[in-house]
Backbone as JSON Lines, residues from 0, in Angstrom:
{"i":0,"aa":"M","n":[36.18,121.85,-44.69],"ca":[35.44,120.62,-44.92],"c":[35.44,119.79,-43.65]}
{"i":1,"aa":"S","n":[34.85,118.66,-43.71],"ca":[34.66,117.83,-42.53],"c":[35.87,116.98,-42.2]}
{"i":2,"aa":"Q","n":[35.77,116.29,-41.09],"ca":[36.86,115.44,-40.65],"c":[37.09,114.27,-41.6]}
{"i":3,"aa":"H","n":[36.12,113.95,-42.44],"ca":[36.26,112.84,-43.38],"c":[36.8,113.28,-44.74]}
{"i":4,"aa":"S","n":[37.19,114.54,-44.86],"ca":[37.62,115.04,-46.16],"c":[38.89,114.37,-46.65]}
{"i":5,"aa":"T","n":[39.7,113.83,-45.76],"ca":[40.94,113.19,-46.19],"c":[40.8,111.67,-46.27]}
{"i":6,"aa":"L","n":[39.62,111.15,-46.0],"ca":[39.39,109.71,-46.09],"c":[39.35,109.31,-47.56]}
{"i":7,"aa":"S","n":[40.24,108.43,-47.94],"ca":[40.35,108.05,-49.36],"c":[39.36,106.95,-49.71]}
{"i":8,"aa":"P","n":[38.96,106.89,-50.97],"ca":[38.1,105.79,-51.42],"c":[38.77,104.43,-51.2]}
{"i":9,"aa":"E","n":[40.07,104.37,-51.34],"ca":[40.78,103.11,-51.15],"c":[40.62,102.62,-49.7]}
{"i":10,"aa":"R","n":[40.8,103.54,-48.77],"ca":[40.64,103.16,-47.36],"c":[39.19,102.81,-47.07]}
{"i":11,"aa":"W","n":[38.26,103.6,-47.57],"ca":[36.83,103.36,-47.34],"c":[36.4,102.01,-47.92]}
{"i":12,"aa":"S","n":[36.94,101.65,-49.08],"ca":[36.54,100.38,-49.71],"c":[37.05,99.18,-48.91]}
{"i":13,"aa":"G","n":[37.98,99.4,-48.0],"ca":[38.45,98.32,-47.14],"c":[37.43,97.9,-46.08]}
{"i":14,"aa":"F","n":[36.41,98.72,-45.88],"ca":[35.35,98.39,-44.93],"c":[34.24,97.65,-45.67]}
{"i":15,"aa":"S","n":[33.57,96.74,-44.97],"ca":[32.43,96.05,-45.57],"c":[31.27,97.03,-45.72]}
{"i":16,"aa":"L","n":[30.29,96.68,-46.52],"ca":[29.11,97.54,-46.68],"c":[28.42,97.73,-45.33]}
{"i":17,"aa":"D","n":[28.33,96.66,-44.54],"ca":[27.74,96.79,-43.19],"c":[28.47,97.85,-42.39]}
{"i":18,"aa":"Q","n":[29.78,97.81,-42.39],"ca":[30.57,98.79,-41.64],"c":[30.37,100.2,-42.18]}
{"i":19,"aa":"Q","n":[30.34,100.34,-43.49],"ca":[30.14,101.65,-44.09],"c":[28.79,102.23,-43.67]}
{"i":20,"aa":"I","n":[27.74,101.43,-43.78],"ca":[26.4,101.91,-43.41],"c":[26.35,102.25,-41.92]}
{"i":21,"aa":"L","n":[26.98,101.43,-41.09],"ca":[26.97,101.7,-39.65],"c":[27.77,102.96,-39.31]}
{"i":22,"aa":"M","n":[28.83,103.25,-40.05],"ca":[29.58,104.48,-39.8],"c":[28.78,105.71,-40.23]}
{"i":23,"aa":"I","n":[28.04,105.59,-41.32],"ca":[27.14,106.68,-41.73],"c":[26.06,106.85,-40.66]}
{"i":24,"aa":"A","n":[25.55,105.73,-40.17],"ca":[24.52,105.77,-39.13],"c":[25.05,106.42,-37.85]}
{"i":25,"aa":"N","n":[26.31,106.22,-37.56],"ca":[26.9,106.86,-36.39],"c":[26.81,108.38,-36.5]}
{"i":26,"aa":"E","n":[27.08,108.9,-37.69],"ca":[26.96,110.35,-37.9],"c":[25.5,110.8,-37.81]}
{"i":27,"aa":"M","n":[24.58,109.98,-38.31],"ca":[23.16,110.32,-38.19],"c":[22.74,110.31,-36.72]}
{"i":28,"aa":"S","n":[23.3,109.4,-35.95],"ca":[23.01,109.37,-34.52],"c":[23.51,110.64,-33.83]}
{"i":29,"aa":"R","n":[24.69,111.08,-34.2],"ca":[25.21,112.35,-33.66],"c":[24.26,113.49,-34.01]}
{"i":30,"aa":"A","n":[23.81,113.5,-35.24],"ca":[22.89,114.55,-35.68],"c":[21.59,114.51,-34.89]}
{"i":31,"aa":"S","n":[21.16,113.33,-34.48],"ca":[19.92,113.21,-33.7],"c":[19.99,114.0,-32.41]}
{"i":32,"aa":"R","n":[21.17,114.11,-31.86],"ca":[21.34,114.83,-30.6],"c":[21.45,116.35,-30.79]}
{"i":33,"aa":"L","n":[21.42,116.8,-32.03],"ca":[21.57,118.22,-32.32],"c":[20.29,118.83,-32.9]}
{"i":34,"aa":"M","n":[19.17,118.31,-32.54],"ca":[17.9,118.75,-33.09],"c":[17.3,119.95,-32.36]}
{"i":35,"aa":"K","n":[18.01,120.53,-31.43],"ca":[17.49,121.67,-30.68],"c":[17.66,122.95,-31.5]}
{"i":36,"aa":"P","n":[16.75,123.91,-31.33],"ca":[16.95,125.2,-31.99],"c":[18.27,125.81,-31.51]}
{"i":37,"aa":"G","n":[18.98,126.41,-32.39],"ca":[20.27,127.01,-32.04],"c":[21.45,126.12,-32.35]}
{"i":38,"aa":"D","n":[21.2,124.83,-32.64],"ca":[22.28,123.91,-32.99],"c":[22.32,123.65,-34.5]}
{"i":39,"aa":"L","n":[21.7,124.52,-35.28],"ca":[21.6,124.27,-36.72],"c":[22.96,124.16,-37.38]}
{"i":40,"aa":"Q","n":[23.93,124.98,-37.0],"ca":[25.25,124.91,-37.61],"c":[25.94,123.57,-37.3]}
{"i":41,"aa":"S","n":[25.85,123.13,-36.07],"ca":[26.43,121.84,-35.69],"c":[25.72,120.7,-36.4]}
{"i":42,"aa":"L","n":[24.4,120.81,-36.52],"ca":[23.62,119.8,-37.23],"c":[24.07,119.72,-38.68]}
{"i":43,"aa":"R","n":[24.24,120.87,-39.31],"ca":[24.68,120.88,-40.71],"c":[26.07,120.26,-40.87]}
{"i":44,"aa":"L","n":[26.93,120.47,-39.91],"ca":[28.26,119.85,-39.98],"c":[28.14,118.32,-39.91]}
{"i":45,"aa":"C","n":[27.23,117.83,-39.1],"ca":[26.98,116.38,-39.06],"c":[26.47,115.89,-40.41]}
{"i":46,"aa":"Y","n":[25.51,116.63,-40.96],"ca":[24.98,116.24,-42.26],"c":[26.06,116.29,-43.35]}
{"i":47,"aa":"E","n":[26.98,117.23,-43.26],"ca":[28.09,117.27,-44.21],"c":[28.91,115.99,-44.12]}
{"i":48,"aa":"R","n":[29.17,115.54,-42.9],"ca":[29.93,114.3,-42.73],"c":[29.15,113.11,-43.28]}
{"i":49,"aa":"V","n":[27.84,113.09,-43.05],"ca":[27.0,112.02,-43.6],"c":[27.1,112.02,-45.12]}
{"i":50,"aa":"L","n":[26.94,113.18,-45.72],"ca":[26.99,113.28,-47.18],"c":[28.34,112.82,-47.72]}
{"i":51,"aa":"R","n":[29.41,113.19,-47.04],"ca":[30.75,112.77,-47.49],"c":[30.89,111.25,-47.44]}
{"i":52,"aa":"L","n":[30.42,110.64,-46.37],"ca":[30.53,109.18,-46.25],"c":[29.64,108.46,-47.27]}
{"i":53,"aa":"V","n":[28.47,109.02,-47.52],"ca":[27.61,108.43,-48.55],"c":[28.28,108.55,-49.92]}
{"i":54,"aa":"D","n":[28.88,109.7,-50.2],"ca":[29.58,109.88,-51.47],"c":[30.69,108.85,-51.64]}
{"i":55,"aa":"L","n":[31.43,108.61,-50.57],"ca":[32.48,107.59,-50.63],"c":[31.9,106.21,-50.87]}
{"i":56,"aa":"T","n":[30.81,105.92,-50.21],"ca":[30.18,104.61,-50.37],"c":[29.71,104.42,-51.8]}
{"i":57,"aa":"V","n":[29.09,105.43,-52.36],"ca":[28.63,105.36,-53.75],"c":[29.83,105.17,-54.68]}
{"i":58,"aa":"E","n":[30.9,105.88,-54.4],"ca":[32.1,105.81,-55.25],"c":[32.71,104.41,-55.28]}
{"i":59,"aa":"V","n":[32.67,103.7,-54.17],"ca":[33.36,102.41,-54.11],"c":[32.45,101.22,-54.38]}
{"i":60,"aa":"Q","n":[31.16,101.46,-54.49],"ca":[30.24,100.35,-54.74],"c":[30.21,99.98,-56.21]}
{"i":61,"aa":"R","n":[30.2,98.69,-56.47],"ca":[30.16,98.21,-57.85],"c":[28.74,97.89,-58.31]}
{"i":62,"aa":"R","n":[27.83,97.71,-57.35],"ca":[26.46,97.33,-57.7],"c":[25.65,98.58,-58.05]}
{"i":63,"aa":"P","n":[25.24,98.72,-59.32],"ca":[24.53,99.93,-59.74],"c":[23.21,100.15,-59.0]}
{"i":64,"aa":"T","n":[22.5,99.1,-58.66],"ca":[21.23,99.29,-57.95],"c":[21.47,99.85,-56.55]}
{"i":65,"aa":"L","n":[22.51,99.38,-55.89],"ca":[22.83,99.9,-54.56],"c":[23.27,101.36,-54.67]}
{"i":66,"aa":"R","n":[24.09,101.67,-55.67],"ca":[24.5,103.08,-55.86],"c":[23.29,103.97,-56.08]}
{"i":67,"aa":"R","n":[22.36,103.51,-56.89],"ca":[21.16,104.3,-57.17],"c":[20.36,104.55,-55.88]}
{"i":68,"aa":"E","n":[20.17,103.53,-55.08],"ca":[19.4,103.68,-53.85],"c":[20.14,104.56,-52.84]}
{"i":69,"aa":"L","n":[21.44,104.44,-52.77],"ca":[22.22,105.32,-51.89],"c":[22.1,106.78,-52.33]}
{"i":70,"aa":"L","n":[22.12,107.01,-53.63],"ca":[21.98,108.38,-54.13],"c":[20.59,108.94,-53.83]}
{"i":71,"aa":"R","n":[19.59,108.09,-53.92],"ca":[18.23,108.53,-53.57],"c":[18.16,108.88,-52.09]}
{"i":72,"aa":"W","n":[18.8,108.04,-51.26],"ca":[18.82,108.32,-49.83],"c":[19.6,109.6,-49.54]}
{"i":73,"aa":"R","n":[20.67,109.8,-50.29],"ca":[21.49,111.01,-50.12],"c":[20.64,112.26,-50.34]}
{"i":74,"aa":"D","n":[19.73,112.2,-51.29],"ca":[18.84,113.33,-51.55],"c":[18.0,113.69,-50.31]}
{"i":75,"aa":"L","n":[17.61,112.68,-49.54],"ca":[16.87,112.95,-48.31],"c":[17.71,113.76,-47.32]}
{"i":76,"aa":"V","n":[18.96,113.36,-47.18],"ca":[19.86,114.07,-46.25],"c":[20.18,115.46,-46.78]}
{"i":77,"aa":"A","n":[20.37,115.58,-48.08],"ca":[20.64,116.9,-48.66],"c":[19.47,117.84,-48.39]}
{"i":78,"aa":"A","n":[18.25,117.33,-48.47],"ca":[17.08,118.16,-48.17],"c":[17.06,118.58,-46.7]}
{"i":79,"aa":"L","n":[17.47,117.68,-45.82],"ca":[17.56,118.03,-44.4],"c":[18.65,119.08,-44.18]}
{"i":80,"aa":"Y","n":[19.73,118.96,-44.9],"ca":[20.86,119.87,-44.77],"c":[20.48,121.31,-45.11]}
{"i":81,"aa":"I","n":[19.68,121.5,-46.14],"ca":[19.37,122.87,-46.58],"c":[18.17,123.48,-45.87]}
{"i":82,"aa":"R","n":[17.52,122.75,-44.99],"ca":[16.38,123.3,-44.24],"c":[16.83,124.46,-43.35]}
{"i":83,"aa":"D","n":[15.89,125.34,-43.09],"ca":[16.15,126.48,-42.19],"c":[16.01,126.1,-40.72]}
{"i":84,"aa":"A","n":[15.45,124.93,-40.45],"ca":[15.28,124.46,-39.08],"c":[15.36,122.94,-39.08]}
{"i":85,"aa":"S","n":[15.71,122.38,-37.94],"ca":[15.79,120.93,-37.85],"c":[14.38,120.33,-37.88]}
{"i":86,"aa":"D","n":[14.29,119.11,-38.35],"ca":[13.01,118.4,-38.42],"c":[13.25,116.97,-37.92]}
{"i":87,"aa":"L","n":[12.94,116.74,-36.66],"ca":[13.22,115.45,-36.04],"c":[12.49,114.31,-36.73]}
{"i":88,"aa":"A","n":[11.24,114.5,-37.1],"ca":[10.47,113.43,-37.74],"c":[11.11,113.03,-39.08]}
{"i":89,"aa":"E","n":[11.48,113.99,-39.88],"ca":[12.11,113.7,-41.18],"c":[13.48,113.06,-40.98]}
{"i":90,"aa":"H","n":[14.21,113.56,-39.99],"ca":[15.52,112.98,-39.68],"c":[15.38,111.51,-39.29]}
{"i":91,"aa":"R","n":[14.45,111.23,-38.4],"ca":[14.26,109.84,-37.95],"c":[13.82,108.94,-39.11]}
{"i":92,"aa":"A","n":[13.0,109.45,-40.0],"ca":[12.57,108.66,-41.16],"c":[13.76,108.35,-42.06]}
{"i":93,"aa":"A","n":[14.61,109.34,-42.3],"ca":[15.81,109.12,-43.12],"c":[16.76,108.15,-42.42]}
{"i":94,"aa":"F","n":[16.91,108.31,-41.12],"ca":[17.79,107.44,-40.34],"c":[17.31,105.99,-40.43]}
{"i":95,"aa":"R","n":[16.01,105.8,-40.25],"ca":[15.43,104.44,-40.33],"c":[15.68,103.84,-41.72]}
{"i":96,"aa":"S","n":[15.49,104.63,-42.75],"ca":[15.71,104.15,-44.13],"c":[17.16,103.71,-44.32]}
{"i":97,"aa":"L","n":[18.09,104.49,-43.79],"ca":[19.5,104.13,-43.9],"c":[19.77,102.79,-43.24]}
{"i":98,"aa":"L","n":[19.25,102.62,-42.04],"ca":[19.52,101.39,-41.31],"c":[18.92,100.16,-41.98]}
{"i":99,"aa":"Q","n":[17.98,100.35,-42.87],"ca":[17.37,99.23,-43.58],"c":[18.17,98.78,-44.8]}
{"i":100,"aa":"F","n":[19.3,99.43,-45.07],"ca":[20.12,99.04,-46.22],"c":[20.77,97.67,-46.05]}
{"i":101,"aa":"T","n":[21.12,97.29,-44.83],"ca":[21.75,95.99,-44.62],"c":[21.12,95.32,-43.4]}
{"i":102,"aa":"P","n":[21.1,94.0,-43.36],"ca":[20.54,93.3,-42.2],"c":[21.26,93.65,-40.89]}
{"i":103,"aa":"A","n":[22.57,93.77,-40.94],"ca":[23.32,94.1,-39.72],"c":[22.94,95.48,-39.2]}
{"i":104,"aa":"A","n":[22.76,96.43,-40.09],"ca":[22.36,97.78,-39.67],"c":[20.92,97.78,-39.18]}
{"i":105,"aa":"A","n":[20.05,97.01,-39.82],"ca":[18.64,96.97,-39.43],"c":[18.47,96.46,-38.0]}
{"i":106,"aa":"K","n":[19.38,95.62,-37.55],"ca":[19.31,95.12,-36.18],"c":[19.49,96.24,-35.15]}
{"i":107,"aa":"Q","n":[20.03,97.36,-35.58],"ca":[20.27,98.48,-34.66],"c":[19.05,99.38,-34.47]}
{"i":108,"aa":"I","n":[18.04,99.23,-35.31],"ca":[16.88,100.12,-35.26],"c":[16.26,100.21,-33.86]}
{"i":109,"aa":"P","n":[16.0,99.09,-33.18],"ca":[15.39,99.22,-31.85],"c":[16.26,99.98,-30.85]}
{"i":110,"aa":"F","n":[17.55,99.91,-31.04],"ca":[18.47,100.54,-30.08],"c":[18.63,102.04,-30.32]}
{"i":111,"aa":"V","n":[18.59,102.45,-31.57],"ca":[18.84,103.88,-31.86],"c":[17.57,104.66,-32.16]}
{"i":112,"aa":"L","n":[16.51,103.97,-32.54],"ca":[15.27,104.69,-32.88],"c":[14.1,104.29,-32.02]}
{"i":113,"aa":"G","n":[14.3,103.3,-31.17],"ca":[13.22,102.86,-30.27],"c":[12.19,102.01,-30.93]}
């Protein structure tokens, strides 16, 4: 499993939602650099880490509407994970959607997505 497999919900819940979203975004940023053919295994490992962090975020959130939207977003990443090839356009669209979850994360869009 990924490096986040031992991260507990208790520890994760100690971070603010802004921090959680930005840490997920950090993994998406790493994945952005692995969009070359031949890096599919490394890309999938990044997506595994993204999925794990989203799962933790869903687990610790009390707001049902936020959980629902995170799960919908998770489906986008899961679809990217099972692809036979990387898709930069779809990845960037999912990344942008993630960053729009919180105002603090949305401020990062010009810096990470141009």
